Structures are given as C-alpha cells and as structure tokens.
C-alpha positions as CSV (number, residue, x, y, z in Angstrom):
1,M,108.4,12.1,-53.9
2,S,111.3,11.5,-56.4
3,D,109.8,9.6,-59.8
4,T,110.7,6.6,-58.2
5,S,109.4,5.2,-54.7
6,L,111.8,3.7,-52.3
7,Y,112.2,0.4,-52.2
8,L,114.8,-0.7,-49.8
9,F,115.5,-4.5,-48.4
10,R,117.6,-5.1,-45.9
11,F,117.7,-8.4,-43.0
12,K,117.7,-5.9,-40.5
13,H,115.3,-2.9,-42.1
14,I,112.9,-3.5,-45.1
15,Q,111.4,0.2,-46.3
16,I,109.0,0.6,-49.4
17,E,107.5,3.5,-50.1
18,I,103.7,2.6,-52.0
19,P,103.9,5.0,-55.4
20,Y,102.3,7.6,-55.5
21,T,100.4,8.2,-52.1
22,N,102.1,8.9,-49.2
23,I,102.7,5.3,-47.4
24,I,106.1,3.9,-46.3
25,I,106.0,0.9,-45.1
26,N,108.6,0.6,-42.3
27,I,109.2,-3.9,-40.9
28,Y,111.9,-3.6,-38.2
29,S,113.7,-6.5,-37.2
30,P,112.7,-9.3,-35.9
31,W,109.9,-8.8,-38.6
32,S,111.9,-8.6,-41.5
33,Y,113.5,-11.9,-41.0
34,I,110.0,-13.6,-40.5
35,I,108.8,-11.7,-43.4
36,S,111.9,-13.3,-45.5
37,F,112.8,-16.8,-44.0
38,G,109.6,-16.9,-43.1
39,S,108.2,-16.9,-46.5
40,C,110.4,-20.0,-47.0
41,L,108.6,-22.1,-44.2
42,L,105.0,-21.0,-44.6
43,Y,105.3,-22.7,-48.3
44,I,106.4,-26.0,-46.4
45,F,103.7,-25.7,-43.3
46,L,101.5,-25.0,-46.9
47,I,102.3,-28.3,-48.4
48,T,102.2,-30.3,-46.0
49,I,99.3,-29.5,-43.8
50,I,97.0,-27.2,-45.7
51,F,96.8,-28.2,-49.8
52,P,96.7,-32.2,-48.9
53,L,93.4,-31.7,-46.8
54,L,92.1,-29.5,-49.8
55,T,92.6,-32.8,-51.7
56,S,90.3,-34.8,-50.2
57,K,87.4,-31.7,-50.1
58,L,87.8,-31.1,-54.2
59,S,85.9,-32.5,-56.5
60,L,87.9,-33.6,-59.5
61,K,86.0,-30.9,-61.1
62,M,87.0,-27.6,-58.8
63,K,91.1,-29.4,-59.3
64,N,90.8,-29.3,-63.5
65,F,88.9,-25.7,-63.9
66,F,91.4,-24.2,-60.9
67,S,94.2,-25.5,-62.6
68,K,93.2,-24.1,-66.0
69,I,92.4,-20.7,-64.1
70,H,95.9,-20.7,-62.4
71,Y,97.5,-21.2,-65.3
72,I,96.1,-19.6,-68.1
73,F,95.9,-16.1,-65.3
74,L,100.2,-16.5,-64.3
75,F,100.6,-17.2,-68.4
76,L,99.1,-13.6,-68.9
77,Y,100.1,-11.6,-66.0
78,S,103.9,-12.9,-66.5
79,L,103.2,-11.6,-70.2
80,F,102.0,-8.4,-69.2
81,S,105.1,-8.0,-66.9
82,C,107.3,-9.3,-69.2
83,L,105.9,-6.6,-71.9
84,I,105.7,-3.8,-70.1
85,T,109.2,-4.1,-68.8
86,L,110.3,-3.9,-72.8
87,Y,108.1,-1.4,-73.3
88,Y,110.1,0.6,-70.8
89,I,113.7,-0.1,-71.7
90,I,112.9,0.1,-75.7
91,Y,111.3,3.7,-74.8
92,T,114.1,4.9,-72.5
93,K,116.1,3.4,-74.6
94,E,117.8,1.6,-72.2
95,I,118.0,-1.3,-74.4
96,I,120.8,-0.6,-76.3
97,N,122.0,1.6,-72.9
98,W,124.0,-0.7,-70.8
99,L,124.5,1.4,-68.0
100,D,121.4,3.1,-67.6
101,Y,120.2,-0.5,-67.8
102,I,121.9,-2.0,-64.6
103,C,122.0,1.6,-62.7
104,K,118.8,3.6,-63.4
105,P,115.7,2.7,-61.3
106,I,112.4,2.7,-62.4
107,P,109.9,4.8,-62.2
108,S,107.0,4.9,-59.5
109,W,104.6,3.2,-62.1
110,L,106.8,0.2,-63.0
111,R,107.7,-0.7,-59.3
112,I,103.7,-1.0,-58.8
113,I,104.4,-4.3,-61.5
114,S,107.8,-5.1,-59.9
115,I,106.0,-5.0,-56.5
116,T,103.0,-7.4,-57.8
117,F,106.2,-9.5,-59.6
118,T,107.5,-10.1,-56.4
119,I,104.1,-11.0,-54.9
120,S,103.6,-13.3,-58.0
121,K,106.5,-15.5,-55.9
122,I,103.9,-16.3,-53.6
123,W,101.1,-16.8,-56.1
124,E,102.9,-19.7,-58.0
125,W,102.9,-21.8,-54.4
126,F,99.9,-23.0,-55.8
127,D,101.8,-25.0,-58.8
128,T,102.8,-26.9,-55.9
129,A,98.9,-27.7,-54.5
130,I,97.8,-28.5,-58.3
131,L,100.4,-31.4,-57.8
132,I,99.1,-32.6,-54.6
133,F,95.3,-32.2,-56.3
134,K,96.6,-34.9,-58.9
135,G,98.0,-37.3,-56.1
136,Q,102.1,-36.2,-56.6
137,T,104.2,-37.1,-53.8
138,F,106.8,-35.0,-52.5
139,K,108.8,-37.9,-53.8
140,K,107.0,-37.3,-57.6
141,I,107.1,-33.6,-57.7
142,G,110.8,-33.7,-56.4
143,F,113.4,-31.1,-54.7
144,L,114.1,-28.9,-58.0
145,H,110.3,-27.8,-58.0
146,I,110.1,-27.2,-53.6
147,Y,113.1,-26.0,-53.4
148,H,112.7,-23.2,-56.1
149,H,108.8,-22.4,-55.0
150,A,109.2,-22.7,-51.2
151,T,113.1,-19.7,-51.7
152,T,111.8,-17.4,-54.9
153,F,109.8,-14.9,-52.5
154,L,112.7,-14.4,-50.5
155,L,115.5,-14.1,-53.7
156,F,113.1,-11.4,-55.2
157,L,112.6,-9.8,-52.1
158,C,116.8,-9.2,-52.2
159,V,117.0,-8.9,-56.2
160,M,114.8,-5.5,-56.3
161,N,117.5,-3.6,-54.1
162,F,119.5,-3.7,-57.6
163,P,117.5,-1.9,-60.3
164,G,119.2,-4.6,-63.2
165,G,117.9,-7.4,-61.4
166,E,114.8,-5.0,-60.9
167,K,114.4,-5.4,-64.6
168,S,115.6,-8.4,-65.7
169,G,113.4,-10.8,-63.1
170,M,110.7,-8.8,-64.8
171,L,111.8,-9.2,-68.2
172,L,113.4,-12.3,-68.4
173,N,112.1,-14.4,-65.7
174,G,108.4,-13.0,-67.0
175,F,109.0,-14.1,-70.6
176,V,110.1,-17.4,-69.4
177,H,107.2,-17.6,-67.5
178,T,104.7,-16.6,-70.1
179,V,106.3,-19.9,-72.0
180,M,106.4,-22.1,-69.2
181,Y,102.9,-21.2,-68.0
182,Y,101.4,-21.2,-71.8
183,H,102.4,-25.2,-71.7
184,F,100.9,-25.7,-68.6
185,A,97.8,-24.2,-69.8
186,F,97.7,-25.7,-73.6
187,R,100.6,-27.5,-73.5
188,L,103.2,-27.1,-76.6
189,P,104.9,-29.9,-78.8
190,K,107.1,-32.3,-77.1
191,F,110.1,-31.4,-78.4
192,L,109.5,-28.0,-78.0
193,R,109.9,-28.3,-74.2
194,P,113.3,-28.7,-73.1
195,I,113.2,-25.3,-74.4
196,I,111.7,-24.2,-70.8
197,T,114.8,-25.6,-69.2
198,T,117.0,-24.1,-71.0
199,L,115.6,-20.6,-71.2
200,Q,115.3,-21.4,-67.7
201,I,118.8,-22.1,-66.8
202,I,120.0,-19.5,-69.6
203,Q,118.0,-16.5,-67.6
204,L,118.9,-17.8,-64.0
205,L,122.7,-17.1,-65.3
206,I,122.0,-13.6,-67.2
207,V,120.2,-12.7,-64.0
208,T,123.2,-13.8,-61.4
209,Y,125.6,-12.2,-64.0
210,I,124.2,-8.7,-64.0
211,W,123.2,-9.0,-60.0
212,H,127.5,-9.7,-60.1
213,I,128.1,-6.4,-61.9
214,V,126.1,-3.7,-60.2
215,P,128.4,-3.2,-57.6
216,R,131.1,-2.4,-59.9
217,L,129.5,-0.1,-62.8
218,C,127.2,1.7,-60.6
219,L,128.4,4.0,-58.4
220,K,125.2,4.1,-55.9
221,Y,125.7,0.0,-55.2
222,K,129.8,0.2,-54.6
223,Q,129.5,-0.9,-51.4
224,F,126.2,-1.9,-50.6
225,P,128.1,-5.7,-50.7
226,N,130.3,-4.4,-47.9
227,E,127.4,-2.9,-46.1
228,N,124.9,-5.4,-47.3
229,F,126.7,-9.0,-47.7
230,L,124.0,-11.0,-45.9
231,E,121.4,-9.5,-48.9
232,F,124.1,-9.6,-51.7
233,L,125.4,-13.0,-50.9
234,L,121.4,-15.0,-50.9
235,P,121.1,-15.1,-54.7
236,Y,124.7,-16.6,-54.7
237,A,123.3,-19.3,-52.4
238,L,120.6,-19.7,-53.6
239,V,120.3,-19.9,-57.7
240,P,123.5,-22.1,-58.5
241,V,121.6,-24.3,-56.5
242,Y,118.2,-24.0,-59.4
243,C,120.7,-23.9,-61.5
244,L,122.2,-27.4,-61.3
245,F,118.8,-29.0,-60.5
246,F,118.0,-27.5,-63.8
247,F,120.4,-29.0,-65.2
248,K,119.7,-32.4,-63.3
249,F,116.6,-32.6,-64.7
250,F,117.0,-31.3,-68.5
251,I,119.8,-34.6,-68.8
252,E,117.9,-36.6,-67.1
253,Q,114.5,-35.8,-68.6
254,Y,116.0,-35.2,-72.6
255,L,119.2,-36.9,-73.0
256,I,119.4,-40.3,-70.2
257,S,115.7,-40.3,-70.8
258,S,115.7,-40.2,-75.0
259,T,118.6,-42.4,-74.8
260,K,117.0,-44.8,-72.9
261,K,113.7,-45.0,-75.6
262,V,115.9,-45.0,-78.6
263,K,117.3,-48.1,-77.2
264,S,113.9,-49.9,-76.1
265,S,112.8,-49.1,-79.9
266,L,116.3,-50.9,-81.6
267,Q,115.7,-53.6,-79.0
268,K,111.6,-54.5,-80.1
269,E,112.8,-53.7,-84.0
270,E,115.8,-56.9,-83.0
C-alpha cells in the first residue's frame, strides 16, 4: 500500500481506499449518481419534511442547546482541519513550493481528515435545521443558503480528485468556517461580520483558480478534463452561483442596508 490512499470520484465509478486498511470501497453507476446527486435531493427532503416535523417535538431549551453545541463543534472541527493542513504544508515545505502544493497527493493520515471534511458537508445541513427550529421560512433563509448546503457535499466529492483542490478545501474553507461558526456560536462584533462574506468569496475564487490550473501544471492530471468532462465542469457550474449570491448578499446586507440606515438617521435629525 502506498503512503497515499486511493481516491477516485467519477460519476460512473467511485473508488475510495480506507487509509491504513485493506478496504477499498467501489461504487458503480447508478449508485454513484444516486449518492452524488441524490445527496442534493436528500437535503431538500430533510428541510421540507423532517426538520419541520422535529420543530414541534423539541422544546425551546433543547433547540437552543442543540444550536450552541452544533456551532461550537463545527467551529472546533473546522479549526482542527485548517490547522492540521497548515501544519502539513509547512512541514513538507509545500507552503513555499507551489507545484508540490498543487500536484502532490496528500498522505494517508491527512486523507482521513479529508474524507471526514467532505462528510462534514452533510453535518452542516443542521445549519438549516436550526434556522427552521427558529421559525424562519424558506424565503427568509434564502436561496443562497439552501443551494449552498444542497450542493457542497457533491462539490467536495469532486474537488477531492485534485491534490490542490483537496488541500485548499481543508485549508481555506476550514479557515472561513472557523470564523463563521465562531460567529454563530459566540457572535462577532457587528463591524467584523462583512469579513465573513468577503472571506467566503475570496476562498471560492482562489479554489476555482487552483482547480483550473491543476491539469495544466500537473502531468498526472493533464488528461482529466478530456476524460472526465462532467466531473471537471461541475465546480465551474456550482461555484460561480455561490459567488454571485455571496456578492448579492454582501451588497444587500452591508452596502444598501447601511445606506438606508444612514439616510433614515439623517431624516430623523432633520
């Protein structure tokens, strides 16, 4: 067994070697399609049927307790994923060797974290459950939140195909989620909140750029776009939508809203 456990995500065939075991999971079509695209449908089923049903069965105290624990644990997990990846790229000097960072597969011990990081995108579905528990409608929750949570598990299944994308996911997305879940658990000062949205946009742009250049810089992945066109295209289909609606959210929440408050304040003074 090599130091790097096998990971292969194709819509026709998913192959995952469990690190430090002799277990290799092979999932073929149509189950590979059911798991990947079916995850989006499962999320929709949960938020429309299951989570609303739970709302009436849980007390306010239980909802608040669950919310706090959920955010704290995701804050700690995101921090751990970010720091362990940062440690790895510093230890291997990949932090100053761009080509190795982009092209060199991660070792088996870090692959364990990577697999759990992808699975954590399902765990994050409870973000929506908490909003539903608080009585928010889907209109109030918004398209960005629902679309983002419905598709990130599918996105990370795909992103793990490239070493650069896999490391950047844990490092950058882990960092952004560290800040975000800290805010949800303990609340950041109001003037710092736009930073979260800004970081979301920046990390999405960086990871998309890295995804784009891997086939050009890494010989091993040179044929990937031609041989696996749908898998290569998927991040380009999903991430720009995230970026567009994060931009929209930023403008509405922190620019237009602030302008309205200033005008309202001036009118009161008059």
